[in-house]
BAKOLBA-250335 format. One record per residue (C-alpha): residue in three letters; x, y, z. Coordinates in steps of 0.05 Angstrom, whole numbers, plus 5000, padded with zeros to 4 digits. Example, Ala and Ser with C-alpha at 12.3 -4.5 7.8 and 13.67 -1.06 7.14 Angstrom:
<atoms>
  type    px    py    pz
   ALA  5246  4910  5156
   SER  5273  4979  5143
</atoms>
This chain:
<atoms>
  type    px    py    pz
   MET  7878  4948  7064
   PHE  7851  5020  7080
   VAL  7778  5041  7066
   SER  7764  5086  7007
   PHE  7716  5148  7017
   GLN  7692  5184  6956
   ARG  7683  5257  6960
   VAL  7614  5288  6943
   PHE  7624  5350  6935
   THR  7664  5413  6949
   LEU  7639  5492  6966
   SER  7690  5541  6952
   GLU  7662  5604  6943
   LYS  7698  5672  6929
   SER  7665  5710  6988
   TRP  7693  5656  7034
   SER  7772  5655  7009
   GLY  7825  5658  7065
   SER  7769  5649  7123
   CYS  7749  5595  7165
   LEU  7678  5577  7162
   GLN  7622  5555  7211
   TYR  7579  5499  7188
   LYS  7528  5449  7216
   TRP  7493  5391  7190
   GLN  7419  5380  7193
   LYS  7398  5346  7258
   THR  7367  5272  7248
   VAL  7365  5264  7173
   GLY  7421  5302  7154
   ASN  7394  5335  7086
   TYR  7416  5402  7093
   LEU  7484  5434  7115
   ALA  7481  5511  7141
   VAL  7551  5550  7122
   ALA  7567  5620  7148
   GLY  7633  5648  7114
   PRO  7654  5730  7134
   ASP  7602  5757  7085
   ASN  7544  5767  7124
   PHE  7511  5698  7101
   VAL  7488  5637  7118
   LYS  7475  5594  7057
   ILE  7432  5530  7063
   PHE  7457  5472  7013
   ASP  7424  5398  6998
   ARG  7476  5333  7011
   HIS  7492  5341  6943
   GLY  7519  5416  6943
   GLN  7467  5448  6911
   LYS  7445  5517  6946
   VAL  7375  5510  6983
   ASN  7360  5578  7006
   GLU  7409  5643  7036
   LEU  7404  5686  7097
   ASN  7417  5753  7089
   LEU  7449  5781  7156
   PRO  7457  5855  7175
   GLY  7533  5822  7208
   ASN  7573  5768  7216
   CYS  7545  5704  7241
   VAL  7560  5690  7312
   SER  7525  5626  7323
   LEU  7482  5576  7288
   ASP  7456  5517  7307
   TRP  7389  5457  7282
   ASP  7334  5439  7337
   LYS  7330  5367  7343
   ASP  7285  5341  7288
   GLY  7332  5384  7242
   ASP  7258  5426  7224
   ILE  7287  5497  7245
   LEU  7358  5533  7242
   ALA  7368  5585  7276
   VAL  7429  5635  7269
   LEU  7456  5695  7303
   ALA  7485  5753  7273
   GLU  7527  5816  7297
   LYS  7491  5886  7306
   SER  7428  5848  7314
   SER  7380  5830  7373
   SER  7335  5784  7337
   VAL  7341  5710  7322
   TYR  7337  5688  7251
   LEU  7293  5620  7243
   TRP  7296  5585  7170
   ASP  7238  5534  7162
   ALA  7266  5461  7137
   ASN  7201  5443  7110
   VAL  7173  5507  7083
   ASN  7237  5537  7060
   LYS  7219  5608  7093
   THR  7259  5654  7134
   SER  7228  5693  7201
   GLN  7258  5724  7257
   LEU  7252  5729  7337
   ASP  7257  5790  7377
   SER  7299  5769  7429
   GLY  7287  5832  7477
   MET  7358  5827  7487
   LYS  7399  5898  7488
   ASP  7462  5875  7484
   GLN  7502  5832  7437
   MET  7480  5756  7434
   SER  7540  5710  7433
   PHE  7520  5639  7440
   LEU  7461  5599  7411
   LEU  7436  5519  7423
   TRP  7374  5482  7418
   SER  7355  5428  7473
   LYS  7371  5354  7455
   THR  7301  5334  7468
   GLY  7255  5392  7466
   PRO  7237  5452  7421
   LEU  7275  5494  7469
   LEU  7325  5546  7443
   ALA  7380  5583  7491
   VAL  7415  5643  7467
   GLY  7470  5683  7514
   THR  7495  5752  7506
   SER  7559  5780  7520
   LYS  7540  5808  7586
   GLY  7524  5740  7602
   ASN  7445  5744  7612
   LEU  7405  5688  7585
   LEU  7341  5671  7545
   ILE  7302  5609  7540
   TYR  7247  5602  7480
   ASN  7193  5555  7468
   GLN  7187  5542  7398
   GLN  7123  5502  7405
   THR  7091  5557  7450
   SER  7132  5613  7431
   ARG  7139  5621  7505
   LYS  7209  5671  7525
   ILE  7241  5663  7592
   PRO  7293  5722  7603
   VAL  7347  5706  7651
   LEU  7392  5771  7676
   GLY  7456  5766  7711
   LYS  7462  5681  7692
   HIS  7531  5704  7680
   THR  7575  5773  7702
   LYS  7617  5768  7635
   LYS  7594  5727  7561
   ILE  7567  5675  7558
   THR  7620  5631  7503
   CYS  7600  5548  7511
   GLY  7544  5513  7535
   CYS  7508  5451  7528
   TRP  7439  5417  7545
   SER  7430  5349  7575
   SER  7386  5297  7554
   GLN  7336  5314  7618
   ASN  7337  5387  7594
   LEU  7385  5416  7642
   LEU  7436  5468  7612
   ALA  7503  5476  7626
   LEU  7535  5549  7605
   GLY  7610  5566  7612
   SER  7634  5643  7616
   GLU  7689  5688  7614
   ASP  7674  5702  7686
   ARG  7712  5634  7697
   SER  7653  5596  7729
   ILE  7596  5552  7707
   THR  7521  5538  7719
   ILE  7476  5481  7720
   SER  7406  5515  7706
   ASN  7338  5479  7700
   HIS  7299  5491  7633
   GLU  7266  5551  7666
   GLY  7328  5587  7676
   ASP  7329  5573  7750
   THR  7410  5558  7768
   ILE  7415  5490  7812
   ARG  7494  5485  7812
   GLN  7549  5534  7804
   THR  7621  5524  7804
   SER  7680  5562  7797
   VAL  7738  5554  7748
   ARG  7816  5568  7747
   ALA  7816  5582  7676
   ASP  7773  5605  7611
   PRO  7718  5544  7604
   ALA  7712  5517  7532
   ASP  7679  5456  7498
   VAL  7624  5445  7549
   GLN  7595  5383  7543
   PHE  7543  5330  7584
   SER  7547  5259  7599
   VAL  7552  5202  7646
   MET  7623  5186  7693
   LYS  7617  5118  7715
   THR  7633  5108  7785
   ASP  7626  5041  7837
   GLU  7561  5070  7876
   ARG  7487  5062  7834
   SER  7483  5127  7802
   SER  7416  5173  7785
   PRO  7396  5152  7716
   GLY  7407  5203  7663
   GLU  7472  5252  7649
   SER  7502  5274  7714
   THR  7571  5303  7690
   VAL  7591  5359  7668
   SER  7660  5368  7626
   VAL  7696  5429  7606
   ALA  7758  5443  7573
   LEU  7801  5499  7623
   GLY  7851  5540  7584
   LYS  7857  5488  7540
   LYS  7914  5450  7585
   THR  7862  5412  7626
   LEU  7804  5381  7631
   PHE  7743  5382  7685
   LEU  7695  5335  7707
   PHE  7641  5371  7754
   ASN  7589  5313  7776
   LEU  7522  5345  7794
   ASN  7511  5285  7843
   ASP  7571  5305  7880
   PRO  7591  5380  7865
   ASP  7638  5379  7921
   ASN  7685  5334  7886
   PRO  7703  5361  7820
   ILE  7763  5327  7783
   GLU  7806  5368  7740
   LEU  7852  5323  7698
   ALA  7926  5343  7674
   PHE  7967  5313  7619
   GLN  8035  5312  7598
   GLN  8063  5376  7579
   ARG  8104  5349  7509
   TYR  8025  5340  7484
   GLY  8012  5409  7479
   ASN  7945  5442  7480
   ILE  7874  5402  7482
   ILE  7853  5416  7407
   SER  7790  5380  7421
   TYR  7753  5317  7463
   ARG  7695  5272  7455
   TRP  7656  5227  7495
   TYR  7637  5155  7461
   GLY  7623  5087  7490
   ASP  7614  5075  7566
   GLY  7651  5125  7600
   TYR  7704  5142  7552
   ILE  7741  5203  7525
   MET  7778  5212  7461
   ILE  7825  5275  7480
   GLY  7862  5306  7413
   PHE  7922  5343  7425
   SER  7964  5404  7390
   HIS  8029  5363  7385
   GLY  8006  5305  7348
   TYR  7973  5264  7397
   PHE  7916  5220  7409
   VAL  7886  5199  7478
   VAL  7828  5160  7500
   ILE  7818  5155  7585
   SER  7769  5126  7617
   THR  7718  5167  7671
   HIS  7707  5104  7715
   ILE  7732  5126  7787
   ARG  7783  5059  7793
   GLU  7812  5084  7719
   ILE  7807  5164  7728
   GLY  7870  5190  7709
   GLN  7899  5129  7671
   GLU  7910  5133  7597
   LEU  7877  5073  7564
   PHE  7907  5084  7493
   GLN  7957  5131  7464
   ALA  7981  5141  7397
   HIS  8030  5193  7360
   ASN  8006  5179  7293
   HIS  7999  5253  7282
   LYS  8074  5270  7283
   ASP  8067  5340  7259
   SER  8005  5369  7288
   LEU  7930  5349  7303
   THR  7883  5395  7293
   SER  7815  5370  7296
   ILE  7775  5305  7318
   ALA  7701  5283  7304
   ILE  7669  5223  7329
   SER  7614  5186  7297
   GLN  7577  5135  7342
   SER  7525  5108  7289
   LEU  7587  5096  7253
   ASN  7638  5074  7316
   LYS  7686  5107  7279
   ALA  7732  5177  7300
   ALA  7767  5221  7250
   SER  7831  5272  7260
   PHE  7864  5323  7225
   VAL  7941  5315  7214
   LYS  7996  5357  7172
   ILE  8046  5325  7142
   ASN  8114  5357  7122
   ASP  8150  5312  7072
   LEU  8226  5305  7058
   LYS  8219  5358  7005
   ASP  8183  5405  7050
   PHE  8119  5387  7015
   ILE  8055  5408  7058
   PHE  7995  5369  7058
   PHE  7940  5342  7100
   LEU  7914  5277  7115
   ILE  7843  5261  7153
   LYS  7855  5193  7193
   ILE  7793  5153  7206
   HIS  7795  5097  7270
   ASP  7761  5047  7297
   LEU  7730  5054  7363
   THR  7737  4981  7380
   ASP  7808  4974  7360
   LEU  7838  5039  7354
   LYS  7905  5018  7337
   GLU  7881  4999  7265
   MET  7871  5048  7217
   TYR  7804  5048  7185
   ALA  7809  5100  7120
   ILE  7864  5156  7106
   VAL  7839  5219  7065
   THR  7893  5267  7028
   LEU  7877  5334  7017
   ASP  7924  5348  6974
   GLU  7893  5424  6946
   GLU  7893  5455  7016
   THR  7963  5473  7034
   LYS  7937  5531  7091
   GLY  7906  5475  7140
   LEU  7846  5445  7149
   ASP  7797  5475  7207
   GLN  7738  5437  7226
   MET  7701  5371  7214
   CYS  7621  5354  7228
   TRP  7583  5280  7210
   THR  7521  5272  7193
   ASP  7478  5240  7256
   ASP  7474  5169  7214
   GLY  7548  5178  7201
   GLN  7535  5176  7127
   LEU  7565  5245  7108
   LEU  7628  5277  7137
   ALA  7643  5350  7124
   VAL  7710  5381  7127
   SER  7734  5453  7130
   SER  7798  5491  7114
   GLN  7824  5548  7135
   GLN  7835  5573  7072
   GLY  7751  5577  7062
   SER  7723  5520  7025
   LEU  7689  5459  7054
   HIS  7695  5383  7031
   VAL  7649  5338  7044
   PHE  7663  5264  7034
   LEU  7615  5199  7035
   THR  7630  5151  7101
   LYS  7578  5107  7102
   LEU  7535  5091  7032
   PRO  7470  5061  7041
   ILE  7468  4985  7017
   LEU  7422  4980  6966
   GLY  7432  4920  6918
   ASP  7388  4867  6873
   SER  7404  4818  6822
   SER  7374  4779  6764
   GLY  7408  4717  6739
   THR  7486  4744  6736
   ARG  7474  4814  6735
   ILE  7469  4862  6792
   ALA  7455  4934  6803
   TYR  7492  4979  6867
   LEU  7485  5041  6888
   THR  7562  5075  6883
   SER  7544  5145  6905
   LEU  7489  5182  6933
   LEU  7460  5187  6851
   GLU  7495  5132  6818
   VAL  7471  5065  6814
   THR  7523  5018  6779
   VAL  7506  4958  6737
   ASP  7557  4897  6734
   ASN  7559  4826  6708
   GLN  7630  4798  6721
   VAL  7602  4727  6702
   GLU  7587  4748  6635
   GLY  7649  4794  6628
   GLU  7616  4850  6616
   SER  7645  4924  6634
   PRO  7605  4959  6693
   VAL  7564  5014  6669
   ALA  7542  5070  6719
   ILE  7480  5115  6722
   ALA  7466  5172  6751
   VAL  7399  5177  6778
   GLU  7350  5231  6791
   VAL  7338  5221  6862
   GLU  7378  5184  6925
   PRO  7337  5116  6916
   SER  7309  5082  6980
   PHE  7299  5017  6935
   ILE  7338  4985  6874
   ALA  7317  4933  6826
   VAL  7351  4908  6773
   GLY  7324  4854  6709
   PRO  7352  4832  6644
   TYR  7339  4886  6608
   HIS  7319  4944  6664
   VAL  7349  4974  6715
   ALA  7289  5013  6767
   VAL  7305  5064  6826
   GLY  7251  5100  6875
   MET  7241  5133  6934
   ASN  7166  5144  6969
   ASN  7122  5127  6915
   ARG  7152  5142  6857
   ALA  7199  5101  6808
   TRP  7246  5110  6751
   PHE  7262  5055  6696
   TYR  7324  5052  6648
   ALA  7335  5013  6596
   LEU  7400  4975  6583
   GLY  7426  4963  6517
   ASP  7482  4963  6465
   GLY  7481  5038  6464
   GLY  7487  5054  6527
   VAL  7433  5068  6585
   GLU  7365  5107  6564
   ARG  7310  5132  6620
   VAL  7246  5095  6596
   LYS  7197  5126  6638
   ASP  7180  5142  6715
   THR  7117  5118  6750
   GLU  7079  5130  6810
   TYR  7046  5086  6853
   LEU  6987  5079  6897
   GLY  7030  5079  6971
   THR  7101  5089  6984
   VAL  7135  5029  6947
   ALA  7172  4981  7003
   SER  7210  4939  6949
   MET  7209  4930  6876
   CYS  7222  4864  6824
   LEU  7235  4868  6750
   ASN  7231  4808  6697
   CYS  7240  4817  6618
   ASP  7168  4854  6603
   TYR  7141  4870  6676
   ALA  7157  4907  6742
   ALA  7127  4890  6801
   ALA  7123  4942  6861
   LEU  7097  4918  6939
   PHE  7062  4977  6972
   GLU  7009  4982  7030
   GLY  7000  4904  7022
   LYS  6995  4899  6956
   VAL  7029  4890  6890
   GLN  7021  4922  6824
   LEU  7042  4892  6761
   HIS  7053  4927  6703
   VAL  7086  4935  6624
   ILE  7160  4963  6643
   ASP  7155  4994  6571
   GLY  7089  4986  6536
   ASP  7115  5022  6472
   GLU  7166  4975  6452
   GLN  7133  4902  6479
   VAL  7078  4867  6447
   VAL  7034  4863  6494
   GLN  6950  4860  6496
   GLU  6920  4920  6529
   ASP  6880  4874  6581
   ARG  6946  4851  6607
   GLN  6988  4913  6619
   THR  6980  4917  6688
   LYS  6943  4883  6744
   LEU  6928  4890  6823
   PHE  6940  4839  6872
   PRO  6897  4823  6911
   GLU  6830  4827  6877
   PRO  6773  4872  6918
   ASP  6749  4807  6942
   GLN  6797  4780  6967
   LYS  6817  4795  7043
   TYR  6890  4792  7057
   ARG  6952  4839  7050
   ILE  7014  4820  7015
   LEU  7081  4814  7059
   SER  7131  4796  6995
   HIS  7133  4784  6929
   ALA  7184  4766  6878
   LEU  7187  4752  6795
   THR  7217  4697  6755
   SER  7214  4692  6677
   GLU  7148  4669  6677
   PHE  7115  4670  6748
   LEU  7101  4723  6796
   TYR  7105  4692  6874
   TYR  7072  4734  6933
   GLY  7061  4713  7006
   THR  7017  4741  7052
   ASP  6989  4748  7126
   THR  6938  4690  7115
   GLY  6999  4650  7105
   LEU  6976  4642  7032
   ILE  7038  4632  6970
   GLN  7002  4656  6901
   CYS  7032  4633  6841
   PHE  7005  4677  6778
   TYR  7032  4655  6712
   PHE  7039  4718  6658
   GLU  7026  4661  6596
   ASP  6956  4646  6620
   TRP  6949  4713  6660
   GLN  6920  4680  6716
   SER  6942  4646  6791
   VAL  6960  4575  6765
   ASN  6979  4546  6839
   GLU  6965  4572  6909
   TYR  6995  4539  6982
   ARG  6961  4555  7046
   HIS  7006  4559  7104
   THR  6992  4548  7177
   VAL  7013  4619  7192
   GLY  7044  4687  7146
   VAL  7086  4687  7099
   ARG  7140  4739  7113
   LYS  7188  4732  7060
   VAL  7190  4686  6985
   PHE  7247  4673  6947
   PRO  7238  4631  6884
   ASP  7294  4596  6851
   PRO  7308  4625  6775
   ASN  7269  4578  6740
   GLY  7209  4589  6791
   THR  7203  4511  6809
   ARG  7226  4520  6876
   LEU  7220  4571  6931
   VAL  7237  4579  6991
   PHE  7194  4623  7049
   ILE  7206  4641  7115
   ASP  7141  4647  7158
   GLU  7121  4691  7210
   LYS  7156  4650  7262
   SER  7215  4650  7222
   ASP  7218  4583  7198
   SER  7231  4574  7136
   PHE  7209  4518  7091
   LEU  7226  4493  7012
   TYR  7158  4496  6979
   CYS  7162  4453  6911
   PRO  7104  4481  6872
   VAL  7105  4426  6824
   ASN  7075  4371  6863
   ASP  7056  4407  6925
   SER  7114  4373  6965
   VAL  7144  4419  7030
   PHE  7198  4407  7064
   GLU  7226  4436  7128
   ILE  7298  4476  7125
   PRO  7338  4450  7186
   ASP  7383  4489  7233
   PHE  7350  4565  7203
   SER  7373  4615  7248
   PRO  7315  4674  7263
   ALA  7362  4728  7249
   ILE  7364  4708  7168
   LYS  7365  4768  7123
   GLY  7349  4738  7063
   VAL  7355  4679  7009
   LEU  7399  4672  6953
   TRP  7406  4611  6909
   GLU  7458  4590  6865
   ASN  7465  4620  6786
   TRP  7519  4563  6777
   PHE  7479  4514  6719
   SER  7507  4456  6743
   ASN  7489  4467  6819
   LYS  7410  4493  6814
   GLY  7394  4460  6883
   VAL  7438  4497  6927
   PHE  7424  4559  6958
   VAL  7451  4602  7022
   ALA  7410  4649  7080
   TYR  7454  4703  7105
   GLU  7451  4741  7172
   GLU  7475  4798  7187
   ASP  7553  4762  7198
   LYS  7548  4693  7171
   VAL  7518  4657  7113
   TYR  7486  4586  7117
   THR  7494  4539  7053
   TYR  7444  4489  7039
   ALA  7427  4434  6989
   PHE  7364  4408  6961
   HIS  7372  4334  6955
   LYS  7311  4320  6902
   ASP  7329  4244  6879
   THR  7356  4201  6937
   ILE  7337  4132  6961
   GLN  7313  4168  7023
   GLY  7264  4216  6988
   SER  7271  4290  6975
   LYS  7303  4331  7030
   VAL  7341  4390  7046
   ILE  7404  4390  7090
   LEU  7452  4439  7117
   VAL  7515  4433  7087
   GLY  7558  4487  7131
   ALA  7574  4567  7141
   THR  7612  4616  7128
   LYS  7633  4682  7159
   LEU  7612  4749  7123
   PRO  7662  4804  7130
   PHE  7628  4873  7170
   SER  7576  4909  7132
   HIS  7574  4857  7069
   LYS  7504  4850  7031
   PRO  7506  4785  6997
   LEU  7474  4798  6929
   LEU  7492  4738  6881
   LEU  7521  4671  6887
   HIS  7554  4638  6837
   ASN  7587  4572  6834
   GLY  7608  4577  6902
   GLU  7631  4646  6903
   LEU  7587  4705  6937
   THR  7589  4769  6906
   CYS  7578  4827  6966
   GLN  7561  4897  6974
   THR  7592  4943  7015
   GLN  7573  5013  7052
   SER  7637  5038  7011
   GLY  7603  5030  6954
   LYS  7635  4974  6922
   ILE  7632  4905  6911
   ASN  7669  4842  6944
   SER  7674  4768  6940
   VAL  7679  4718  6994
   VAL  7694  4645  6976
   LEU  7640  4601  7021
   ASN  7671  4545  7062
   THR  7633  4493  7043
   HIS  7657  4501  6973
   SER  7728  4515  6986
   PHE  7756  4450  6949
   LEU  7743  4488  6883
   ASN  7806  4530  6902
   ASN  7852  4477  6932
   PRO  7899  4451  6893
   HIS  7894  4377  6906
   SER  7973  4361  6894
   ASP  7993  4400  6954
   THR  7935  4393  7001
   SER  7942  4349  7053
   LYS  7909  4278  7060
   ASP  7860  4288  7129
   LYS  7841  4361  7080
   LEU  7824  4327  7023
   GLN  7778  4277  7057
   TRP  7744  4333  7091
   LEU  7736  4376  7022
   LEU  7704  4300  6995
   GLN  7650  4302  7038
   GLN  7640  4376  7023
   ALA  7634  4354  6951
   VAL  7597  4305  6964
   MET  7541  4335  7007
   LEU  7537  4394  6950
   LYS  7541  4334  6897
   ARG  7591  4365  6863
   PHE  7599  4284  6843
   SER  7663  4310  6771
   ASP  7702  4342  6835
   ALA  7688  4296  6885
   TRP  7722  4246  6827
   ASN  7786  4288  6821
   ILE  7794  4284  6900
   CYS  7789  4208  6903
   LYS  7852  4206  6845
   ALA  7881  4257  6888
   LEU  7873  4222  6954
   ASN  7883  4146  6917
   ARG  7845  4100  6984
   SER  7800  4052  6983
   GLU  7755  4090  7031
   ALA  7754  4154  6991
   TRP  7723  4114  6932
   GLY  7675  4075  6976
   GLU  7650  4135  7000
   LEU  7640  4169  6934
   GLY  7603  4112  6921
   ARG  7552  4099  6965
   ALA  7541  4177  6962
   CYS  7529  4151  6877
   LEU  7487  4102  6904
   HIS  7449  4141  6953
   HIS  7439  4200  6902
   MET  7411  4144  6848
   GLU  7476  4158  6798
   VAL  7475  4091  6772
   GLU  7527  4114  6714
   LEU  7577  4152  6759
   ALA  7573  4091  6810
   ILE  7585  4044  6755
   ARG  7653  4079  6740
   VAL  7665  4092  6817
   TYR  7665  4010  6833
   ARG  7702  3992  6771
   MET  7757  4032  6804
   MET  7755  4001  6871
   GLY  7754  3934  6822
   ASN  7690  3914  6852
   VAL  7660  3861  6799
   GLY  7601  3845  6836
   MET  7577  3913  6847
   VAL  7591  3933  6777
   MET  7555  3876  6746
   SER  7493  3884  6791
   LEU  7497  3959  6769
   GLU  7490  3948  6694
   ASP  7437  3898  6704
   ILE  7386  3959  6740
   LYS  7422  4021  6696
   GLY  7371  4021  6649
   ILE  7304  4018  6694
   GLU  7259  4077  6689
   ASP  7213  4075  6751
   GLN  7250  4117  6802
   ASN  7217  4072  6857
   LEU  7240  4010  6840
   LEU  7315  4035  6816
   ALA  7316  4067  6883
   GLY  7294  3999  6915
   HIS  7352  3957  6880
   LEU  7401  4022  6898
   ALA  7379  4021  6974
   MET  7382  3939  6977
   PHE  7460  3950  6953
   CYS  7469  4002  7007
   ASN  7438  3942  7058
   ASP  7378  3986  7074
   TYR  7331  3930  7062
   ASN  7274  3959  7104
   ARG  7273  4018  7057
   ALA  7288  3976  6998
   GLN  7221  3934  7021
   ASP  7180  3998  7024
   LEU  7207  4028  6956
   TYR  7189  3957  6912
   LEU  7116  3966  6952
   THR  7108  4028  6916
   SER  7137  4011  6848
   SER  7113  3974  6783
   TYR  7142  3904  6806
   PRO  7124  3906  6885
   MET  7145  3827  6879
   ALA  7210  3852  6877
   ALA  7199  3864  6958
   LEU  7185  3784  6960
   GLU  7240  3768  6921
   MET  7293  3805  6956
   ARG  7270  3780  7025
   ARG  7267  3708  6998
   ASP  7340  3712  6982
   LEU  7359  3740  7044
   GLN  7328  3683  7078
   HIS  7275  3730  7114
   TRP  7229  3679  7116
   ASP  7179  3720  7161
   SER  7179  3777  7125
   ALA  7176  3739  7053
   LEU  7116  3702  7081
   GLN  7087  3764  7103
   LEU  7096  3799  7036
   ALA  7066  3733  7006
   LYS  7004  3736  7036
   ARG  6994  3803  6998
   LEU  7031  3790  6931
   ASP  7028  3724  6916
   PRO  6995  3667  6964
   ASP  7020  3612  6919
   GLU  7085  3629  6940
   ILE  7073  3609  7009
   PRO  7083  3541  7013
   PHE  7152  3534  6977
   ILE  7171  3596  7027
   SER  7152  3553  7084
   LYS  7189  3491  7058
   GLU  7250  3538  7063
   TYR  7235  3560  7126
   ALA  7228  3490  7150
   ILE  7286  3470  7126
   GLN  7328  3529  7169
   LEU  7294  3521  7237
   GLU  7304  3440  7227
   PHE  7371  3455  7221
   VAL  7379  3497  7276
   GLY  7340  3453  7325
   ASP  7266  3486  7325
   TYR  7225  3427  7305
   THR  7160  3445  7330
   ASN  7167  3508  7289
   ALA  7196  3466  7231
   LEU  7143  3425  7232
   ALA  7089  3476  7237
   HIS  7121  3502  7165
   TYR  7137  3430  7139
   GLU  7051  3430  7142
   LYS  7042  3504  7109
   GLY  7088  3481  7052
   ILE  7036  3423  7030
   THR  7018  3424  6965
   GLY  6989  3366  6920
   ASN  7046  3355  6889
   ASN  7085  3338  6956
   LYS  7042  3320  6996
   VAL  7067  3242  7003
   SER  7140  3264  7020
   VAL  7121  3315  7068
   CYS  7088  3268  7104
   ILE  7142  3223  7111
   VAL  7188  3284  7138
   CYS  7136  3299  7183
   SER  7128  3232  7208
   LEU  7206  3230  7212
   THR  7192  3292  7251
   TYR  7158  3268  7302
   LYS  7202  3202  7315
   SER  7258  3244  7326
   LEU  7216  3279  7380
   SER  7200  3227  7416
   VAL  7274  3196  7419
   ALA  7285  3260  7446
   SER  7233  3264  7496
   VAL  7264  3188  7512
   THR  7328  3207  7523
   GLU  7303  3268  7568
</atoms>
């Protein structure tokens, strides 16, 4: 299944009709696209297709390029000795007098510094330093027109000329290396060629396409042994080539072939990959290193002689697989060139009939959820609100800016960038913009609930009413800034529920602010700073991650804290289960994996958090919502996708068609997640006593007495059913847990629970019934000393039975009371006689 790319805009001006275009994206940020046509204008558009400015030239544009930071656009024009410079920061144009009398033919900014190289039609060179305004003219660098060139990351300049030579110069214009080639050079590039020997760091290899037939590799560290690679004649001419990865070169040929070679000396000349998936012709290729994708053009003639053009997107990790295909039905003359922004977000494609198409190839993954409602970025200027759980139709909101954050609440959506946010109301009649708000700093994140918005910026949180006109809110409760002036800490994270604002600080403080009382009602002090907080929908439990990347579950109701086991330090976020019957479940997700946890609050062993299992996430999926074991994720193509957690696979398995072993595994999943109704159905499908026994023990462990009675009744265990019936009405949790622990044969835990209950004598009764006489005597000393004689007597009888007469006598003596003094003395006398007889016999 291919990924679909959104078309952001198409540029097609009348003056461009029938001509090929020159164009380049602004470097680094990619906010502007400079386009030159045959009309003596360079037009500058923003990333949404709106024209920002235009440069009126005395002739056609010869060359254009952006500096390394994307601040300055440099343009060469025919019939002019000046270089035109447009400053993107102030939107102004200036001219630089080159001092060259011959026509300028080539222009290129340095990759690493403020240096601009300008070549002329007679082979002269100018190096201009934008920072110091210094100009270095170099006459006679070549004897003919300079046609191509490239800067290295070490500020070396390689130039190709019609005199069929390649020169390598330093940033002062001095020639370091020079070599002749046997055909016209084109498309000079710097990169690193792989060798077996340790080479100097940096880009040391110059590659050049010669006469569109061969690829020339010139190693600056071995200038006497250049390599020239020839290719099969059936491939056609070299259309384009690009370096990528660890010394690999991708080459596109005119007959539709797509070839990858390695420059490692042991593999040189070998084709690592070759495809002919462009059956008619291939016209251009482009590579995005940040996306790890390659794009290529192809012309298709169908059976009805209808011509159309495709853009094929390949994944560089697996070139055999097609990542995406984009069809351009409206183009009939042919495609020309394509260019990616540095971040891989936008791909510009030009045609031979003078139009320019821009496609969105990677969307910033921005999204948020509130309950079962999600809001996510679906285009650069569009946010979609969806609630598939409730069956609501998606609503698309056209927003004013390209947002850097999104927040959604029960009735509102907020988007924003820098220090400003725009709020939209969601109603039955559609979407309505409510207001926009400016904050005192750049907003890092925002949360919404029914009435309030909370924005985090520069270590502070501003809480304010979203729509004061429609909400009946007291004047002194319209807004509040945290922390208070006398509180010296920075807030690192925050979250809103319907009733509470939680935030964590760099000092380890977790604060809970209650809207109803308009004051802080709870705080917890951790040992180190708290980076992130994730409260559950009710605000009664909270997962937090500290600065050591350890994670804990905090219950504000009783200030209890539980460490979360096996917590990965790469975790990016936490989502709580929104399904009403499974509130204690949450997931923690990292880049490619999601971990399912369950909080077991009421068990005979006390409260604890357990790791249920892990699920692999598809590439570039960000979880937004967890509902009934299904994770709703946002993708970089602006769509949502559902992932069923492995820990909830029992929900999608028809029990009748599943093997017994797998059913047993599904039963364990259901039990760990406390999905007892699902576990019941699995046990019915298994129809094994072992499965029912496992479910019964789980019910006892989780103190589910009513269900345990049903399970043991199904097993035919009358004794257990009667015992459970006797205790099912007990309200004291510790006493009930003690009984259940005893039924599970965990006597020590049962004793501890009994002792903390409202009826501690149950511990003594249990030990006496079990004939654990030592423990019973210890308990009797604390709980009921009057019982000691009776317990001692029973203990003595047991000891006498096993032949331990000495200890039996001692316990008989302890068992003397006023009522049985004579009988005990007789027993003691008999015991002594027995001991004497035994001694004589020996």
